[in-house]
N, C-alpha and C positions, 0 to 999 in steps of 0.2 A: 297701536297696530304695527307701526314701523319697527318698534322694539322687538316684537315677536317675530316679524318677518326677518329681521337681521339675525335673531337668534336661530331661526329655522335654517337660514342660509348658512350660518356658521357651522351648525351641526351637519348640514348636508355636505359642505366642503370638507369638514373633518372626517366624516365617514368615507367620503370618496378617496381620501388619501390612503386609507387602509384597505380599500377594496381592490383586488387585483383586476387589472384590465384584461381584455381578451388577449392582447399581445403578451402580457406577462404569463397568463395561463397557458398559452400556446408554447411559450419559451420553456416553462417549467415542464410541460408534457414532453417536449422534444428532448430536454436534458434527461429526464427520467428514462426515456426510451434508449438513449445512447449509453446510459450508465448501467443498463440492465446486466450486460455480460460481466461488467466489473463487480457489481454487487453480488453476483452469484459465484464469482471465481474464487474468492477467499484467500488464495495463495498465489503470489507472484514471486519471481526470482529476479534479483538485482545483480548485474554483472559490472564490476569496475575493472576495466582492462585498458592499459595504456603503457607508455614508456616508463612510468614510475615503477613498474614491476621489475625492471632490469636490476636496480639496486635495492628494490624492496623498501622504497621510501614513501612517505605520505604523498598521495596524489595532489600535485599542484601546490598544496599548502607548504610543502617543505622548502620551496624557494620563496614563496610569498612571505612566509614568516621568517625568512633569512636563516633557516637552518643550514642551507648550503647555497652557494651562488647560483644565479639563474643559468649562467653558461654551463656550469657543471651539471646542473639538472638536465639541461637539454642535450648534453653529451650522451645521455641514455638512448637517444634515437639510434645511435650506431650499434647498440646492443639489442635492440628490439627486433627479433627475428621472426616470431610466430611460426617457427619451422615445424612444430608438432601440432599446430592448430587443426583440430578436426571439428568443425561446427556441427556435424551430424551427431557426434558423441556428446557435445554440449547439450544439444536439443533433446537427445534421448534421456540424458540425466534430468533435465528440467521436467520432461514428461513423467519420468519415473518418480519424481518428487511429489507429484500430485498437483503441481502448479498449472494454472490455466493461462498464464502470461509471463513474459520476461521483459526486462528493461535493460538494454545494453548502453553503455556510455559511448555515444557516437562522437562526443567531444567534451572533454573535461575543461577545467579552467585554464589549463596550460595551452589550449588551442590546437592540440594535435588531433586532427580528424581521423576516424577509423575508416572513412570512405574516401573515394578519389574525388575530393571536392575540387571544383573549378573556380571557386570563389577565393581561394588563397593557396599558398604554396606549402603550408604546414599540414601534412597528412602522412599516414602510414605508407601510402603509395609513393609519395614524392620525397619524404624526409627521413624514413627509417630503413633499417636493414631488411625489413619484411618486403618492401617494394611491391606491396599489393593492397587492394581494397579488402578489408577484413569484415566489413559490415554486410555487404551484398550476399555472401554465401550463408551467413548466419540468418539473415532475413528469409532467404529462400528455404532453408531447413525449417524455420519456424512455421512458415506458411504450409509446407508439406505435412508437418505434424499436426496441423489444425489448431495451433496455439496463437494467442493474440500477441502481436509485436508492439513493444514499447521502446521508444528511443529517448535516452537521456541527452539533453543538450544544455550546455552552459551558456547562458545569455552573456555573461561577461567573458572576456578573453584577455588574460594578463599578458599574453605574448604579442597581441596585435598592436602595431604601432599607433593606431588611431583610438585605442581604448585608453581612457584617462588614467587608470591605476595600473601599476606594474608590480610593485611589492608593497608590503606594509609600510615601508618608509620612503617609497618613491612614487610620486604622482607626476605623470607626464604633463597634464594640463587640467584646467577646470572647464567643464562643459559650457558654462556661461561666458567664458572668455574666448572660446573658439568653437562656436556652434557648427561651423562648416566641417571641421574635423570630426566632430561627434556624428554628424550626419553621414559621413563616409563609413563610420563603424556601423551605424544603424542599417545602412544599405548592405553592408557586408553580412550582417546577421540575416537580413531578408533573403539574400542570395543563397546562403547556406540552408536556411529553412525551406526555401523553395525547392532546392535540390532534394532534400530529405523527403519532402512531401510528394514530389513528382516521381522519384525513383523507388521509394519504399512504401508510400501510403500507409504509415503506421496506424495502429489502432489507438495509440496513446503517446503523448509527449510528456516527458518528465523534465520540466525546466528546473534550472538551478541558478544560483548567483544573482537573483533579482534584488537582493538587499542593498546592493551598492548604488542603485539609481532609482528614480521614481517611475511610476507607471507611465507618466507623460514622456519622460526621457526615453524609456524603452520602446515607446510607441506600442505598449502592450495590447491595447484594444485593437489596434490596426493589425498587429501580428496574428492575433487570434482569428480575426475576420478573414485574413489572407489564407490561413491554414484551412479554415472551414469552408472556404469558397470551393475548393476542389476536393476536400476531404471532410464533408459535413458531419460525419459521425465520430470524428476523432475526439478522444477524451484528453483533457489537459489538466495537469496537476495544479496545485495552489500557488506554486512559486513563480507567478507572473503578475504580481502586484494586484491581486483581487479579481483577476479575469479567468481563474481556473475553475475546475469542477469539483475537486475533492482535496481534503487536507492531508498533509504528509508529516506527522510527528516522526521523530527518529531517535533511535538508541535509548528508548525509555517508554515503556507501556503507559498509556494514560491511566490515571488512578480512577477517573470516572468517565463515562461515555462522552466522547466529544460532541460538541453542539452540531457539527457538520453531519449530514445524513450519510455522506460517503467519505471514507478515510482509509488510510493504510499506514501501518507502522513499518518504517524502514529500519531493518535490524541486521547487524552483522553476525556471522557465526563465531568469530573471535572478537577482537576489538577494532579491527581494521577493515576498511572498505576494499582497498586494493591489496595485492599480495605483499605481505611483510613477513619474511621467514622468522624473524625474531619474536613475533607475536604468537605465543603458544597458549594464550588464554582462551582456548576454545570452550564454548558453552557445551554442556552435556546434551544428549538427545532429549532427556527428560526436561531440561530447562527450556529448550527450544519448543517442545510440545506444549509446555505450560504457557509460554508466551503466545503460541498460536491459538490455543483454546481461549485464552484471555481476550485476544482480539475478536474471536468469534462471538464471545459472550456479549461484547459491546457493539456488535454489528459491523466490525471493521475487517480489513484484509491485513495479511502479513506480507511484506515485500522483503524476502530474505536474501541476503547478499553473499556472493562468493567472489574471490579475486584470483583469476588465473595468473600463472607465472608468465614471464615474457614470451616463452616458447609456445604458449597456448595450452599447456597442461594444467590440470586443476589439482590442488593439494588433496591428498587422500582423506584427510580429516573432514574436508568439506564435502567430498563425494559421499563418504559414509553418513554424514549428518543428513544430507538430502535424501539418500536412499532409505534411511530409517524413518524419516518424516513421511515419505511416500508409502512405506509399508503400513504405517499406522493409519494414514488417510484412506488407503484402499480398503482397509478393514472397516473403517467407520464413516465411509463416504456419505451415508444417508444423514449423518449428523454434522456434515461439513458443508457441502455445496448447497446452495439455495436456502440456507438457514438465515435467520435474522436474530437480532439481539434478544436475549432471554429476559428473565424476570429479575427484579432487584435482589441484591444479595441478602436483604433482611428476610426474604422468603426461603432462601436456600443458601447454606453456607458453602458456596463453591461457584463454579462457572455453569451457566445455562444458556441454551438457545431455544428458539421455537422454529418449527417448520413454517413454510409460507402461509399456510391456512391457519396457523396458530393453535391447532388442536393436538400437536405433539410437542411435549416439553422434553428437551434433552438435558440430562444431568451429567456433568463431567466430573469424575472422581479421580483426582491426581494423588490419591492416598488410599491406604487400606482402611476401610471403615471400621471403627471401633464400636461395633453394634449396628443397629439399623440406621438407614439413611432417612433423614426427615425433610419434608417440605411442608411449610405452613401457609395458610392464607389462600389455598386454592378453593374457589367457589365451585368449580366444575366437579361433576362426578368423574371418577377415574374408572376407565373401562379395562385397561390392562397395562402391565409394565413388563418390558423385556430388555435383554442385554443386546446392545447394538453390536453387530458383527459376530454374534454368538447365537442369537435366536432364543436363548433360554428365557422362558416366562418366569417372573419372580413373584413370590407371594408378598402381599402388602395388606395393610389394615389402616382404617381411619380411627383415630382416638380423639377424645374430647369434643365430639360433636353432640350438642344438646338440642333437642327438638324446639326448645323455647328460645334459642339464641340464633341470631343471624351470623354469628362468628363461625366460620367453617372449622372443621376439625383438622388435626394434624395427620398428614400422610406419612406412614412409616413403611419402609421397604426393606425386606431382607435381602442382603447381598452376600451370598456364600463365597468363600475364598476360591472355589473352583471356577468361578466365572470372571475373576479379576484379570484385567489386561496387565501385562508387565509394566506398562507406562501409565496410561490413563484409561480407566474404564468409563464407558458411556452407557447410561440407562435411558430408555425411551418411555415416557409416560403418555399414554393415549387418553385424551380428555374427551368428554362429551361436549363438543362445540369449542370455539376459540377460547383460549385461556382467559379467565376472569379472576381477579385478585381482590380479596377483601382488604380494604384500606382504613378500616376503623381502628379504634383504640380499645376494643373489647366491650363487654356488656355485662351488667349485673342482673341477677334474677329478679323478675318482677311478676312473673306468672308461673305457677307450678301446679 
């Protein structure tokens, strides 16, 4: 009897380990609620702007990797004027691109803050030729436009005298050897983040630089709790040692759907985050659109970056790219916002998404079809097919559907050249009920 009681107790304890508690369920529900706008947004704009634009060098990394001396890098403060900075024009461009949020570098690894921070002396207000707060007017214009405000913040600060690392070859001290000095830096981070939270109340924090220390050393959990105490719905990215809300792969589209429910691909228009005039390797409009619909097909967002010059003007190539993207999104908005990941690629040779209710399947055609477009494995009856942004109803037919087989037939859609988009055509397939897919390996005839 004792043996069975012990076995029952063991099973009960094991089951309990995998059953969510009320607190876990509530936390998951709260997270899903605050992530809703992010999940629907699909496109965000990343902006890397700082003193590194003066000489057009790599942001912070150029001195960290010893490509040029730190003192020479910091001399760029004298040339950072922001004299043509028009935040309203920036925000108008962001809105025209179709983006629903933007993330501006409030402070990169070099420690130069774009707002008038009281926690240190290194800022555009106190240390550069601009002599002003550049973040506040941008935040104001974002709010006026009804867009979500995101702030990039580097947890590490290679310029700060109390931060352990300075360059790749120079370490000031080790945390375990001088915990009091490290605590001064932790307090500095808290002060700056408190300023950002109180002054701007951002919708999203985009942390970076967490790889150099542990979650415990960063006081990561404490920082997140501090931010959410006065800003409970703020979204936080993954780069805070496991305490964030969503994943941030960069400069390379995932080959398969990430495990995280929420994620965004961080991508540049050329190869550089900040302004680098020698980088002329701009991606084509078509390449950017393919990347975008690839993200959509896997349920993710695209965070597309531009890098302004030191005076605040934006390179024309990046302006043109964002406008082209916005033109395509405006035409195809029903197949962009509030969509979710589509069906596996073995059912359709291309990118797909589904609407929220799952009864409209969107097919993205980044090519001119050589004949009919095929979808296989759809169990649902197809009610109609049309061209998104065009409205044209398209003829379709089901082939290979046999009354004796549970295997659904193949859907073939005629797509005439006259309805093709210059970049990527989108078809909408209205299904009878939420999409259901056949997952078997076929069937042989047994009754006829």
